[in-house]
C-alpha positions in Angstrom: 82.0 92.7 65.4 82.5 92.1 69.1 83.2 88.8 71.0 83.0 88.2 74.7 86.1 86.8 76.4 84.9 84.6 79.2 88.0 84.6 81.3 89.0 88.2 80.6 85.4 89.1 81.3 85.6 91.7 78.5 83.9 92.3 75.1 86.5 93.0 72.4 86.4 93.6 68.7 87.4 90.4 67.1 89.0 92.1 64.1 91.1 94.3 66.4 92.5 91.2 68.2 93.0 89.4 64.9 94.9 92.5 63.6 97.1 92.5 66.8 97.9 88.8 66.2 98.8 89.6 62.5 101.0 92.6 63.5 102.8 90.7 66.2 103.1 87.6 64.0 104.6 89.8 61.3 107.1 91.3 63.7 108.0 87.9 65.0 108.7 86.6 61.6 110.6 89.7 60.6 112.9 89.7 63.6 112.9 86.0 64.5 111.5 86.4 68.0 108.5 85.1 70.0 106.7 88.4 70.2 105.3 87.9 73.7 107.0 91.1 74.9 104.8 93.0 72.5 101.6 90.9 72.7 101.2 91.1 76.5 101.5 95.0 76.6 99.1 95.3 73.6 96.4 93.2 75.4 96.9 95.3 78.5 96.5 98.5 76.5 93.1 97.4 75.1 91.8 96.6 78.6 92.7 93.0 79.3 93.9 92.6 82.9 97.7 92.0 83.2 97.0 88.7 84.9 94.9 87.3 82.1 97.2 88.8 79.4 100.3 87.1 80.9 98.6 83.7 81.3 97.0 83.7 77.9 100.0 84.9 75.9 102.0 82.0 77.5 99.8 79.6 75.6 100.0 81.7 72.5 103.8 81.6 72.6 103.9 77.9 73.3 101.7 77.1 70.2 103.6 79.5 67.9 107.0 78.0 69.0 106.0 74.4 68.3 106.2 74.7 64.5 109.5 76.4 64.7 111.0 73.9 67.1 109.9 71.0 64.9 111.3 72.7 61.8 114.7 73.2 63.5 114.6 69.6 64.9 114.2 68.2 61.4 117.1 70.2 60.1 119.2 69.2 63.1 119.8 72.9 63.8 119.5 72.7 67.6 121.5 71.3 70.5 119.2 68.9 72.3 121.6 68.3 75.1 122.0 72.0 75.8 118.2 72.5 75.5 117.6 69.8 78.1 120.1 71.4 80.5 118.4 74.7 80.0 115.1 73.1 80.7 116.3 71.7 84.0 116.6 75.3 85.2 113.7 76.6 83.1 111.0 74.3 84.6 112.1 75.1 88.2 112.2 78.8 87.3 108.7 78.6 85.8 107.3 77.1 89.0 109.0 79.8 91.1 107.6 82.5 88.7 104.0 81.2 88.9 104.3 81.0 92.7 105.4 84.6 92.8 102.7 85.6 90.3 100.0 84.0 92.5 101.4 85.6 95.6 101.5 89.1 94.1 98.0 88.7 92.7 96.6 87.7 96.1 98.3 90.8 97.6 96.9 93.1 94.8 100.4 94.1 93.6 100.5 92.1 90.4 99.5 94.9 88.0 102.1 97.4 89.2 104.8 94.7 89.3 104.2 93.7 85.7 104.1 97.3 84.6 107.4 98.3 86.3 109.1 95.1 85.1 108.2 95.9 81.5 109.4 99.4 81.8 112.8 98.3 83.3 113.3 95.3 80.9 112.1 96.9 77.7 113.7 100.2 78.4 117.1 98.8 79.1 117.0 96.2 76.3 115.6 98.8 73.8 118.3 101.3 74.5 121.1 98.7 74.2 119.7 97.4 70.9 119.3 100.9 69.4 122.8 101.9 70.4 124.2 98.6 69.0 122.3 99.1 65.8 123.4 102.7 65.3 127.0 101.7 65.9 126.8 98.9 63.4 125.3 101.2 60.8 128.0 103.8 61.4 130.7 101.2 61.1 129.2 100.0 57.8 128.9 103.6 56.5 132.5 104.3 57.4 133.7 101.1 55.8 135.0 99.6 59.0 134.9 95.8 59.5 132.0 94.3 61.5 132.9 93.3 65.0 132.5 89.6 65.5 132.4 87.5 68.6 133.7 84.0 67.9 132.0 81.0 69.5 135.3 79.5 70.6 136.5 82.4 72.7 136.5 82.2 76.5 135.2 84.4 79.3 135.2 84.0 83.1 132.1 81.8 82.8 134.2 79.1 81.2 136.3 78.9 84.3 133.5 77.6 86.5 133.4 74.0 87.7 131.1 71.1 86.7 131.9 71.4 83.0 130.0 69.5 80.3 130.8 69.2 76.6 128.0 70.0 74.2 129.1 68.4 70.9 126.4 70.0 68.7 127.4 73.5 69.9 131.1 72.7 70.1 131.4 74.3 73.6 132.8 73.0 76.9 131.2 74.9 79.7 130.0 74.7 83.3 126.5 73.4 83.9 126.0 76.2 86.5 125.5 79.2 84.1 123.4 77.0 81.7 121.0 76.0 84.4 121.0 79.6 85.8 120.1 81.0 82.3 117.3 78.5 82.0 115.9 79.4 85.5 115.9 83.1 84.6 114.0 82.5 81.3 111.4 80.3 83.0 111.0 82.8 85.9 110.7 85.9 83.7 108.4 84.2 81.2 105.9 83.0 83.9 105.6 86.5 85.5 105.7 88.7 82.4 104.2 86.5 79.7 107.2 86.6 77.4 109.1 83.7 75.7 112.3 85.4 76.4 113.9 84.6 73.0 115.1 88.2 72.6 117.0 87.8 75.9 117.9 84.1 75.7 119.5 84.2 72.2 122.0 87.0 73.1 122.8 85.3 76.4 123.7 82.0 74.7 125.7 83.8 72.0 127.7 86.3 74.1 127.9 84.5 77.5 128.2 80.8 76.5 129.6 81.4 73.0 127.0 79.1 71.4 127.2 79.1 67.5 124.5 81.1 65.9 123.3 78.3 63.7 122.0 76.3 66.7 121.0 79.1 69.0 117.5 79.9 67.6 116.4 76.2 67.4 117.7 75.6 71.0 115.9 78.7 72.2 112.6 77.6 70.6 112.7 74.2 72.4 113.2 76.0 75.8 110.4 78.5 75.0 108.0 75.8 73.9 108.3 73.7 77.0 108.6 76.4 79.6 105.6 78.3 78.2 103.5 75.2 77.9 104.4 74.4 81.5 103.6 78.0 82.5 100.2 77.7 80.7 99.3 74.5 82.6 100.4 76.0 86.0 98.5 79.3 85.3 95.3 77.3 84.2 95.5 75.0 87.2 96.5 77.5 89.9 95.0 80.9 88.8 92.4 79.8 86.1 93.4 82.8 83.9 94.0 81.3 80.5 91.4 82.6 78.0 91.2 80.0 75.3 89.0 82.1 73.0 91.5 85.0 73.1 94.5 82.7 72.6 92.8 81.0 69.6 92.2 84.4 67.8 95.8 85.5 68.5 97.2 82.2 67.2 95.3 82.5 63.9 96.6 86.0 63.3 100.1 85.2 64.5 100.6 82.2 62.2 99.5 84.2 59.1 101.4 87.3 60.0 104.6 85.3 60.7 104.7 84.0 57.1 104.7 87.5 55.7 107.2 88.8 58.3 109.7 86.0 57.5 109.6 86.9 53.8 110.1 90.6 54.5 113.0 89.9 56.9 115.0 88.2 54.2 115.1 91.4 52.2 116.4 93.7 55.0 120.0 94.1 56.3 120.6 92.8 59.9 121.8 96.2 61.1 118.5 97.9 60.2 116.5 95.0 61.6 118.4 95.4 64.9 117.8 99.1 65.0 114.1 98.8 64.2 113.6 96.1 66.8 115.4 98.2 69.4 113.2 101.2 68.6 110.1 99.1 68.8 111.1 97.6 72.2 112.0 101.0 73.5 108.7 102.5 72.3 106.6 99.8 74.2 108.7 100.4 77.3 108.1 104.2 77.1 104.3 103.6 76.7 104.3 101.5 79.8 106.2 104.2 81.7 103.7 106.8 80.5 100.8 104.7 81.8 102.4 104.3 85.1 103.0 108.0 85.7 99.7 109.2 84.1 97.2 110.6 86.5 94.1 108.4 86.5 90.7 109.9 85.9 89.4 108.4 89.1 91.8 108.9 92.0 90.0 106.4 94.2 88.3 103.2 93.4 86.8 100.3 95.4 87.1 96.8 94.0 87.9 93.3 95.4 91.5 92.1 95.2 92.3 89.8 92.3 92.4 86.2 93.4 90.2 86.8 96.4 86.8 85.0 96.3 
């Protein structure tokens, strides 16, 4: 059963798109991540243009993050002050990202930029997560204690000026790295169509020493607002958000996330980390393969995207 996507200008099998939403939703619930870093490549792999994929997945991430953010808010498992400080940089970073997105699209360089960015980001993150997961499993097998990083410990970042005390997170840190992290997440999310949770959570834990119990909720608030803002900017500036595609993905994602969350509770964290790292690395390698693969048609003539 095929359905025509008006903005993507492409007929797709509705059950295939629904299955993609279910699969990514399951993975999101299993690993506790947004899933945008998987959904955007999958849409590109089935023929959706990178520009439409990035803009549409931003709306999908915003919608899927809303329920999680509300849940953490009710349980008071987030640091609202820290989230607002991150948003100060995130909103500006999103505007900068959409501006660069529009510029690259007008120059006809957007597709290659998104492809190379995914190869570099997913390749490096996937390798680090696989190595970290293997080391953790080896330590467990050898009976060695797990290496912990305590929230109260200090790094060079804690020596920067303009310090602010975040009571919920129990940290006293400069506003400079907080705003910078928010800017990076907003910028990367606008260009690549990812919520950035799989990057933001480690940055908050390892760089700012934010306690784990408030990290995920705080991350979801930032993801929700920056991705909603990115959706508005993409829709108003580039007119690339495909509401039909986003709706199908949302239905599948919500259902899949419920099953993923239940499955994740039954697996050890070391195995989850290793599996996620392998998955991230596999998607990065697929992008790299597509970039170096010789096309069937060496030459093609088409109007530049964004040119009327």
